[in-house]
N, CA, C and O of each residue as an XYZ file, in Angstrom:
752
protein
N     118.229    108.789     91.905
C     117.183    107.881     92.290
C     116.559    108.385     93.578
O     117.257    108.818     94.495
N     115.225    108.323     93.637
C     114.495    108.668     94.855
C     113.810    107.410     95.344
O     113.155    106.709     94.573
N     113.961    107.122     96.641
C     113.342    105.940     97.233
C     112.485    106.347     98.419
O     112.870    107.199     99.220
N     111.319    105.726     98.521
C     110.461    105.923     99.686
C     110.440    104.626    100.487
O     110.736    103.556     99.957
N     110.092    104.726    101.753
C     109.953    103.534    102.582
C     111.252    102.885    103.005
O     111.252    101.716    103.390
N     112.351    103.600    102.948
C     113.655    102.981    103.192
C     114.010    102.803    104.658
O     115.068    102.254    104.966
N     113.161    103.250    105.564
C     113.399    102.936    106.974
C     112.667    101.655    107.365
O     112.790    101.181    108.495
N     111.907    101.103    106.426
C     111.205     99.850    106.655
C     112.052     98.650    106.263
O     113.163     98.804    105.755
N     111.532     97.474    106.496
C     112.268     96.227    106.269
C     112.736     96.088    104.824
O     113.927     95.904    104.575
N     111.826     96.173    103.887
C     112.177     95.995    102.479
C     113.057     97.150    101.999
O     113.992     96.941    101.225
N     112.761     98.350    102.451
C     113.529     99.521    102.033
C     114.989     99.465    102.441
O     115.866     99.863    101.674
N     115.257     98.974    103.643
C     116.644     98.842    104.091
C     117.408     97.861    103.209
O     118.569     98.088    102.868
N     116.748     96.779    102.850
C     117.367     95.791    101.966
C     117.665     96.434    100.615
O     118.720     96.192    100.029
N     116.748     97.243    100.126
C     116.945     97.948     98.855
C     118.165     98.865     98.916
O     118.993     98.851     98.005
N     118.281     99.652     99.968
C     119.421    100.573    100.104
C     120.732     99.794    100.154
O     121.702    100.162     99.492
N     120.759     98.727    100.934
C     121.984     97.919    101.020
C     122.356     97.359     99.657
O     123.518     97.411     99.255
N     121.378     96.827     98.952
C     121.627     96.224     97.631
C     122.121     97.279     96.644
O     123.036     97.011     95.866
N     121.530     98.469     96.664
C     121.983     99.539     95.777
C     123.424     99.937     96.079
O     124.227    100.109     95.162
N     123.751    100.084     97.358
C     125.110    100.466     97.730
C     126.124     99.381     97.374
O     127.224     99.677     96.907
N     125.744     98.128     97.597
C     126.674     97.023     97.377
C     126.828     96.682     95.894
O     127.937     96.411     95.433
N     125.737     96.694     95.158
C     125.778     96.182     93.781
C     125.876     97.263     92.708
O     126.172     96.962     91.552
N     125.630     98.513     93.080
C     125.748     99.602     92.106
C     126.584    100.733     92.703
O     126.083    101.842     92.890
N     127.852    100.461     93.002
C     128.673    101.469     93.677
C     128.879    102.740     92.846
O     129.241    103.782     93.391
N     128.652    102.660     91.540
C     128.817    103.841     90.687
C     127.548    104.678     90.587
O     127.526    105.677     89.867
N     126.495    104.288     91.296
C     125.255    105.056     91.273
C     125.548    106.482     91.740
O     126.341    106.699     92.656
N     124.907    107.429     91.104
C     125.174    108.827     91.455
C     124.739    109.171     92.865
O     125.567    109.240     93.773
N     123.476    109.382     93.053
C     122.950    109.799     94.356
C     121.675    109.040     94.618
O     120.857    108.856     93.716
N     121.500    108.596     95.849
C     120.260    107.945     96.271
C     119.575    108.897     97.246
O     120.025    109.088     98.376
N     118.482    109.487     96.784
C     117.703    110.371     97.644
C     116.697    109.500     98.391
O     115.955    108.731     97.781
N     116.681    109.628     99.701
C     115.744    108.864    100.513
C     114.708    109.807    101.099
O     115.051    110.719    101.851
N     113.445    109.593    100.760
C     112.375    110.365    101.381
C     112.215    109.830    102.798
O     111.934    108.647    102.992
N     112.393    110.700    103.784
C     112.349    110.281    105.188
C     111.367    111.168    105.934
O     111.451    112.395    105.886
N     110.434    110.522    106.624
C     109.465    111.243    107.435
C     110.128    111.631    108.755
O     110.642    110.770    109.468
N     110.118    112.919    109.081
C     110.709    113.334    110.364
C     109.977    112.692    111.540
O     108.772    112.444    111.475
N     110.716    112.427    112.611
C     110.145    111.899    113.848
C     110.480    112.867    114.969
O     111.568    113.441    115.005
N     109.540    113.041    115.879
C     109.712    113.994    116.974
C     110.906    113.660    117.863
O     111.610    114.555    118.329
N     111.130    112.363    118.096
C     112.177    111.982    119.045
C     113.590    112.078    118.475
O     114.563    111.981    119.222
N     113.714    112.266    117.168
C     115.033    112.421    116.550
C     115.184    113.860    116.084
O     114.238    114.462    115.576
N     116.384    114.407    116.261
C     116.546    115.837    115.979
C     116.459    116.176    114.500
O     116.071    117.292    114.153
N     116.811    115.237    113.610
C     116.684    115.507    112.175
C     116.631    114.202    111.391
O     116.864    113.125    111.938
N     116.323    114.314    110.106
C     116.176    113.109    109.293
C     117.505    112.418    109.033
O     117.531    111.208    108.808
N     118.609    113.158    109.057
C     119.928    112.528    108.887
C     120.195    111.556    110.029
O     120.745    110.473    109.827
N     119.795    111.961    111.236
C     119.966    111.091    112.402
C     119.103    109.831    112.246
O     119.521    108.737    112.623
N     117.902    109.995    111.691
C     117.029    108.834    111.466
C     117.658    107.873    110.452
O     117.634    106.659    110.654
N     118.216    108.406    109.373
C     118.894    107.561    108.376
C     120.052    106.816    109.021
O     120.239    105.622    108.785
N     120.820    107.515    109.828
C     121.956    106.889    110.485
C     121.508    105.766    111.420
O     122.018    104.647    111.345
N     120.561    106.068    112.293
C     120.116    105.084    113.288
C     119.366    103.904    112.665
O     119.624    102.748    112.999
N     118.444    104.207    111.764
C     117.534    103.169    111.287
C     118.018    102.445    110.033
O     117.562    101.338    109.747
N     118.925    103.049    109.288
C     119.394    102.400    108.066
C     120.870    102.035    108.174
O     121.223    100.859    108.080
N     121.730    103.019    108.367
C     123.174    102.754    108.369
C     123.616    101.889    109.542
O     124.575    101.127    109.415
N     122.941    101.990    110.671
C     123.292    101.177    111.839
C     122.557     99.844    111.858
O     122.740     99.044    112.775
N     121.731     99.606    110.855
C     120.983     98.356    110.778
C     121.929     97.191    110.501
O     122.921     97.355    109.791
N     121.633     96.018    111.055
C     122.477     94.844    110.790
C     122.592     94.495    109.299
O     123.545     93.829    108.895
N     121.635     94.937    108.488
C     121.706     94.655    107.048
C     122.971     95.263    106.433
O     123.433     94.795    105.392
N     123.531     96.287    107.058
C     124.723     96.943    106.517
C     126.034     96.301    106.987
O     127.111     96.728    106.574
N     125.951     95.290    107.839
C     127.160     94.670    108.384
C     128.076     94.101    107.299
O     129.298     94.211    107.403
N     127.509     93.508    106.283
C     128.333     92.943    105.205
C     129.165     94.031    104.533
O     130.362     93.848    104.309
N     128.540     95.156    104.211
C     129.279     96.265    103.588
C     130.342     96.820    104.521
O     131.453     97.126    104.087
N     130.013     96.952    105.792
C     130.982     97.463    106.763
C     132.188     96.536    106.849
O     133.328     96.991    106.949
N     131.928     95.240    106.810
C     133.015     94.262    106.893
C     133.867     94.303    105.625
O     135.096     94.304    105.702
N     133.219     94.337    104.461
C     133.941     94.331    103.188
C     134.710     95.624    102.941
O     135.817     95.596    102.404
N     134.129     96.752    103.329
C     134.743     98.053    103.043
C     135.563     98.607    104.205
O     136.427     99.461    104.010
N     135.294     98.127    105.392
C     135.821     98.757    106.598
C     134.814     99.811    107.031
O     134.231    100.497    106.191
N     134.606     99.945    108.336
C     133.572    100.846    108.842
C     133.737    102.283    108.355
O     132.783    102.884    107.860
N     134.940    102.835    108.492
C     135.145    104.231    108.093
C     134.872    104.439    106.611
O     134.210    105.402    106.226
N     135.388    103.525    105.774
C     135.148    103.638    104.338
C     133.662    103.516    104.006
O     133.148    104.214    103.132
N     132.978    102.611    104.724
C     131.544    102.453    104.493
C     130.805    103.750    104.792
O     129.999    104.211    103.983
N     131.078    104.338    105.955
C     130.351    105.560    106.324
C     130.660    106.709    105.363
O     129.767    107.484    105.021
N     131.901    106.826    104.931
C     132.241    107.857    103.941
C     131.529    107.605    102.616
O     130.990    108.529    102.007
N     131.531    106.358    102.179
C     130.861    105.980    100.938
C     129.363    106.284    101.022
O     128.793    106.902    100.123
N     128.732    105.836    102.120
C     127.290    106.055    102.302
C     126.965    107.539    102.373
O     125.954    107.983    101.829
N     127.817    108.303    103.039
C     127.596    109.754    103.161
C     127.622    110.426    101.782
O     126.888    111.385    101.548
N     128.455    109.930    100.879
C     128.549    110.504     99.531
C     127.417    110.045     98.615
O     127.114    110.718     97.630
N     126.796    108.923     98.919
C     125.754    108.367     98.047
C     124.336    108.681     98.508
O     123.448    108.916     97.689
N     124.129    108.683     99.815
C     122.777    108.830    100.370
C     122.523    110.267    100.775
O     123.338    110.899    101.447
N     121.374    110.770    100.352
C     120.963    112.126    100.709
C     119.509    112.056    101.160
O     118.628    111.736    100.362
N     119.254    112.351    102.421
C     117.898    112.291    102.964
C     117.151    113.583    102.653
O     117.687    114.681    102.799
N     115.905    113.426    102.222
C     115.038    114.581    101.977
C     113.777    114.409    102.816
O     113.223    113.312    102.883
N     113.320    115.482    103.456
C     112.143    115.360    104.312
C     110.865    115.255    103.487
O     110.707    115.909    102.456
N     109.972    114.423    103.966
C     108.695    114.292    103.289
C     107.836    113.238    103.946
O     108.215    112.627    104.945
N     106.667    113.040    103.359
C     105.723    112.065    103.868
C     104.829    111.686    102.701
O     104.199    112.560    102.105
N     104.757    110.412    102.363
C     103.959    110.004    101.206
C     102.474    110.280    101.407
O     101.719    110.322    100.435
N     102.046    110.468    102.643
C     100.643    110.818    102.894
C     100.347    112.268    102.535
O      99.185    112.644    102.382
N     101.370    113.071    102.403
C     101.223    114.492    102.070
C     101.085    114.634    100.552
O     101.951    114.152     99.821
N     100.031    115.275    100.059
C      99.891    115.447     98.607
C     101.106    116.122     97.961
O     101.368    115.913     96.776
N     101.848    116.928     98.725
C     103.048    117.571     98.196
C     104.244    116.632     98.214
O     105.263    116.921     97.588
N     104.137    115.527     98.912
C     105.162    114.489     99.065
C     106.405    114.972     99.807
O     106.720    114.466    100.884
N     107.111    115.944     99.240
C     108.359    116.425     99.829
C     108.136    117.741    100.551
O     107.378    118.595    100.090
N     108.800    117.897    101.680
C     108.669    119.138    102.460
C     110.003    119.867    102.549
O     110.295    120.526    103.547
N     110.806    119.746    101.503
C     112.116    120.396    101.489
C     111.982    121.811    100.932
O     110.949    122.151    100.355
N     113.004    122.632    101.096
C     112.972    123.992    100.563
C     112.765    123.993     99.038
O     113.141    123.032     98.367
N     112.176    125.049     98.497
C     111.868    125.106     97.058
C     113.062    124.838     96.138
O     112.907    124.163     95.121
N     114.248    125.352     96.475
C     115.408    125.122     95.606
C     115.807    123.644     95.591
O     116.205    123.120     94.551
N     115.702    122.976     96.733
C     116.006    121.555     96.810
C     114.952    120.743     96.036
O     115.287    119.776     95.352
N     113.701    121.140     96.149
C     112.622    120.476     95.422
C     112.834    120.578     93.916
O     112.647    119.597     93.195
N     113.216    121.740     93.445
C     113.471    121.932     92.014
C     114.675    121.112     91.557
O     114.675    120.573     90.450
N     115.694    121.017     92.397
C     116.863    120.204     92.069
C     116.458    118.736     91.904
O     116.928    118.062     90.987
N     115.587    118.241     92.788
C     115.119    116.865     92.686
C     114.318    116.662     91.401
O     114.490    115.654     90.716
N     113.459    117.599     91.079
C     112.660    117.492     89.854
C     113.550    117.483     88.609
O     113.203    116.866     87.602
N     114.681    118.157     88.677
C     115.614    118.185     87.540
C     116.457    116.918     87.447
O     116.837    116.516     86.347
N     116.758    116.281     88.578
C     117.757    115.210     88.600
C     117.233    113.792     88.772
O     117.907    112.850     88.356
N     116.075    113.601     89.360
C     115.590    112.249     89.625
C     115.169    111.582     88.316
O     114.362    112.122     87.560
N     115.731    110.401     88.065
C     115.381    109.638     86.869
C     114.606    108.364     87.211
O     113.854    107.850     86.383
N     114.791    107.860     88.426
C     114.132    106.626     88.855
C     113.549    106.846     90.242
O     114.196    107.424     91.116
N     112.318    106.379     90.435
C     111.696    106.407     91.761
C     111.296    104.985     92.112
O     110.631    104.296     91.338
N     111.718    104.562     93.295
C     111.272    103.275     93.822
C     110.428    103.584     95.054
O     110.923    104.089     96.062
N     109.154    103.272     94.945
C     108.199    103.571     96.015
C     107.904    102.294     96.791
O     107.251    101.385     96.278
N     108.388    102.229     98.030
C     108.140    101.038     98.848
C     107.550    101.383    100.212
O     107.537    100.545    101.114
N     107.063    102.609    100.364
C     106.445    103.005    101.634
C     105.035    102.429    101.717
O     104.238    102.575    100.791
N     104.740    101.776    102.833
C     103.416    101.195    103.025
C     103.268    100.728    104.463
O     104.232    100.672    105.227
N     102.051    100.400    104.801
C     101.800     99.729    106.067
C     101.094     98.421    105.745
O     100.205     98.373    104.894
N     101.495     97.379    106.424
C     100.842     96.085    106.220
C     100.253     95.573    107.528
O      99.895     94.400    107.636
N     100.152     96.451    108.517
C      99.607     96.049    109.812
C      98.102     95.816    109.738
O      97.372     96.614    109.150
N      97.648     94.732    110.330
C      96.222     94.425    110.343
C      95.446     95.304    111.313
O      94.220     95.385    111.231
N      96.144     95.960    112.228
C      95.459     96.730    113.254
C      95.579     98.236    113.050
O      95.247     99.013    113.946
N      96.047     98.647    111.889
C      96.127    100.077    111.575
C      94.721    100.644    111.423
O      93.834     99.954    110.922
N      94.503    101.873    111.843
C      93.215    102.501    111.518
C      93.060    102.546    109.993
O      94.010    102.866    109.278
N      91.883    102.230    109.510
C      91.655    102.110    108.074
C      91.976    103.404    107.334
O      92.556    103.365    106.249
N      91.608    104.546    107.906
C      91.884    105.810    107.204
C      93.390    106.046    107.056
O      93.825    106.613    106.054
N      94.183    105.626    108.027
C      95.647    105.752    107.925
C      96.185    104.825    106.830
O      97.014    105.230    106.015
N      95.705    103.583    106.821
C      96.161    102.622    105.809
C      95.816    103.114    104.401
O      96.621    102.961    103.483
N      94.654    103.692    104.223
C      94.269    104.210    102.903
C      95.141    105.400    102.521
O      95.609    105.493    101.386
N      95.359    106.309    103.467
C      96.209    107.475    103.162
C      97.605    107.028    102.753
O      98.177    107.564    101.804
N      98.152    106.053    103.462
C      99.512    105.602    103.186
C      99.590    104.693    101.959
O     100.408    104.927    101.070
N      98.761    103.676    101.903
C      98.877    102.658    100.857
C      98.244    103.046     99.527
O      98.685    102.580     98.477
N      97.234    103.878     99.554
C      96.572    104.257     98.300
C      96.977    105.656     97.879
O      97.524    105.849     96.793
N      96.713    106.626     98.728
C      97.047    107.997     98.350
C      98.553    108.224     98.314
O      99.029    109.099     97.591
N      99.313    107.441     99.091
C     100.770    107.534     99.035
C     101.307    107.202     97.655
O     102.241    107.843     97.174
N     100.718    106.203     97.022
C     101.113    105.841     95.660
C     100.742    106.974     94.704
O     101.537    107.361     93.847
N      99.530    107.498     94.858
C      99.095    108.594     93.986
C      99.974    109.831     94.157
O     100.311    110.491     93.173
N     100.345    110.149     95.391
C     101.200    111.314     95.637
C     102.584    111.118     95.027
O     103.170    112.056     94.487
N     103.097    109.907     95.114
C     104.408    109.600     94.527
C     104.340    109.686     93.006
O     105.248    110.226     92.375
N     103.285    109.165     92.423
C     103.102    109.249     90.974
C     102.982    110.699     90.517
O     103.551    111.074     89.492
N     102.251    111.509     91.264
C     102.108    112.925     90.909
C     103.463    113.621     90.919
O     103.741    114.445     90.048
N     104.313    113.298     91.899
C     105.662    113.881     91.922
C     106.477    113.387     90.737
O     107.185    114.169     90.102
N     106.383    112.098     90.433
C     107.143    111.532     89.303
C     106.814    112.265     88.008
O     107.692    112.495     87.177
N     105.563    112.625     87.844
C     105.139    113.336     86.634
C     105.759    114.732     86.536
O     105.809    115.315     85.453
N     106.230    115.264     87.661
C     106.885    116.580     87.671
C     108.389    116.485     87.401
O     109.041    117.494     87.132
N     108.934    115.271     87.474
C     110.368    115.080     87.273
C     110.690    115.143     85.781
O     110.103    114.420     84.976
N     111.628    116.016     85.426
C     111.935    116.292     84.025
C     112.605    115.127     83.307
O     112.449    114.978     82.095
N     113.347    114.301     84.037
C     114.112    113.219     83.408
C     113.644    111.831     83.854
O     114.391    110.858     83.747
N     112.423    111.742     84.347
C     111.962    110.466     84.893
C     111.954    109.379     83.818
O     111.447    109.582     82.715
N     112.520    108.234     84.154
C     112.556    107.087     83.250
C     111.713    105.941     83.780
O     111.162    105.154     83.010
N     111.613    105.849     85.129
C     110.922    104.700     85.701
C     110.390    105.030     87.087
O     111.038    105.704     87.888
N     109.193    104.532     87.337
C     108.613    104.545     88.677
C     108.258    103.098     88.987
O     107.443    102.482     88.300
N     108.877    102.572     90.021
C     108.638    101.185     90.416
C     107.925    101.196     91.765
O     108.434    101.749     92.740
N     106.754    100.585     91.812
C     106.009    100.474     93.064
C     106.235     99.076     93.617
O     105.903     98.081     92.972
N     106.800     99.008     94.810
C     107.072     97.735     95.462
C     105.996     97.521     96.518
O     105.790     98.369     97.386
N     105.329     96.412     96.441
C     104.340     96.081     97.451
C     104.805     94.818     98.158
O     105.189     93.841     97.516
N     104.768     94.847     99.472
C     105.331     93.749    100.244
C     104.357     92.622    100.505
O     104.781     91.497    100.770
N     103.066     92.889    100.437
C     102.102     91.850    100.799
C     100.748     92.140    100.175
O     100.470     93.251     99.725
N      99.921     91.113    100.162
C      98.533     91.230     99.736
C      98.386     91.650     98.277
O      97.409     92.312     97.927
N      99.332     91.280     97.424
C      99.286     91.665     96.027
C      98.717     90.527     95.199
O      99.114     89.372     95.354
N      97.796     90.858     94.329
C      97.164     89.876     93.453
C      96.596     88.685     94.227
O      96.686     87.537     93.790
N      96.017     88.985     95.376
C      95.482     87.917     96.210
C      94.280     87.230     95.556
O      93.864     86.156     95.990
N      93.728     87.849     94.519
C      92.601     87.233     93.825
C      93.046     86.246     92.744
O      92.208     85.619     92.096
N      94.355     86.105     92.545
C      94.885     85.165     91.560
C      95.060     83.789     92.214
O      95.363     83.690     93.403
N      94.865     82.742     91.425
C      94.997     81.400     91.990
C      96.453     81.125     92.374
O      97.377     81.641     91.746
N      96.639     80.324     93.390
C      97.964     79.999     93.895
C      98.818     79.382     92.791
O      98.354     78.502     92.066
N     100.050     79.834     92.662
C     100.977     79.300     91.679
C     100.825     79.880     90.286
O     101.555     79.493     89.373
N      99.883     80.807     90.107
C      99.699     81.379     88.773
C     100.803     82.382     88.472
O     101.371     82.994     89.377
N     101.096     82.541     87.179
C     102.117     83.492     86.738
C     101.523     84.892     86.792
O     100.444     85.131     86.251
N     102.215     85.812     87.437
C     101.755     87.190     87.545
C     102.600     88.041     86.604
O     103.813     88.165     86.774
N     101.940     88.619     85.615
C     102.649     89.475     84.674
C     103.059     90.778     85.346
O     102.421     91.231     86.297
N     104.133     91.374     84.838
C     104.584     92.656     85.354
C     103.858     93.745     84.575
O     104.353     94.245     83.564
N     102.679     94.099     85.065
C     101.857     95.115     84.433
C     100.897     95.669     85.473
O     100.784     95.140     86.579
N     100.224     96.718     85.111
C      99.222     97.288     86.004
C      97.913     96.552     85.776
O      97.404     96.506     84.657
N      97.371     95.979     86.842
C      96.113     95.270     86.749
C      94.982     96.223     87.089
O      95.116     97.042     87.998
N      93.883     96.129     86.380
C      92.758     97.026     86.701
C      92.172     96.662     88.058
O      92.052     95.487     88.405
N      91.813     97.676     88.807
C      91.180     97.462     90.094
C      89.685     97.650     89.893
O      89.217     98.738     89.561
N      88.971     96.600     90.095
C      87.523     96.651     89.910
C      86.876     96.518     91.277
O      87.014     95.498     91.953
N      86.176     97.553     91.664
C      85.478     97.553     92.940
C      84.017     97.152     92.713
O      83.515     97.246     91.594
N      83.335     96.704     93.773
C      81.912     96.374     93.628
C      81.136     97.544     93.018
O      81.373     98.706     93.348
N      80.224     97.214     92.140
C      79.379     98.200     91.440
C      80.229     99.177     90.640
O      79.781    100.285     90.344
N      81.471     98.776     90.280
C      82.392     99.614     89.488
C      82.613    100.999     90.090
O      82.779    101.981     89.367
N      82.614    101.067     91.415
C      82.843    102.343     92.088
C      84.263    102.826     91.810
O      85.191    102.018     91.789
N      84.446    104.110     91.598
C      85.749    104.716     91.366
C      86.620    104.555     92.615
O      86.139    104.723     93.735
N      87.891    104.230     92.420
C      88.811    103.997     93.539
C      88.933    105.237     94.421
O      88.853    105.132     95.645
N      89.125    106.405     93.817
C      89.258    107.634     94.608
C      87.997    107.896     95.424
O      88.078    108.248     96.601
N      86.840    107.727     94.806
C      85.568    107.940     95.514
C      85.439    106.959     96.677
O      85.045    107.336     97.781
N      85.782    105.683     96.413
C      85.721    104.669     97.461
C      86.639    105.026     98.631
O      86.223    104.990     99.789
N      87.873    105.363     98.323
C      88.852    105.681     99.388
C      88.423    106.887    100.186
O      88.534    106.887    101.412
N      87.940    107.907     99.525
C      87.470    109.112    100.255
C      86.248    108.791    101.102
O      86.115    109.297    102.217
N      85.360    107.958    100.586
C      84.173    107.571    101.338
C      84.571    106.782    102.594
O      84.069    107.052    103.685
N      85.461    105.822    102.433
C      85.894    105.016    103.579
C      86.653    105.868    104.597
O      86.458    105.724    105.804
N      87.518    106.757    104.102
C      88.295    107.610    105.008
C      87.383    108.535    105.818
O      87.721    108.915    106.939
N      86.245    108.891    105.260
C      85.315    109.797    105.961
C      84.518    109.079    107.042
O      83.944    109.737    107.909
N      84.467    107.742    107.017
C      83.662    106.996    107.992
C      84.214    107.107    109.391
O      83.650    106.536    110.324
């Protein structure tokens, strides 16, 4: 399984739930964007995910040492950035291994900040999904791609209405193509 956005609020909950409720899961690959202030992505996973209070229940139930050993055997961080059309920035042999082994992708990377520069929000929230989908299409054993959106979904639906689990068509004014619209806005 490959997961994006796991250093964020929803992503941390996802990792905890996977570790706690599916202990027989093979490997959870976490796409992690490198940060300048941390020496490597493993350190980021440790600080931002494993040391998060969301993991306290597992640490208590398993014991701290057992938890860290268990997490070390299940979680594998891979460098990347959903804004990058290539998605992953790992060595070619590691990239090929992921393409051979990933069967499920859960994409939860996004920004929901109202004060983000618009071009950044489009690169992350729109092109990030497209980049993740393009990678999924390269995976030889892919069974599922799940896109998790934390906010502002189906806001055009009336309150209390049933939302089907399907892809809804995005209709822009004057039927403008989504890619054309996003590129036009990003260029402003």
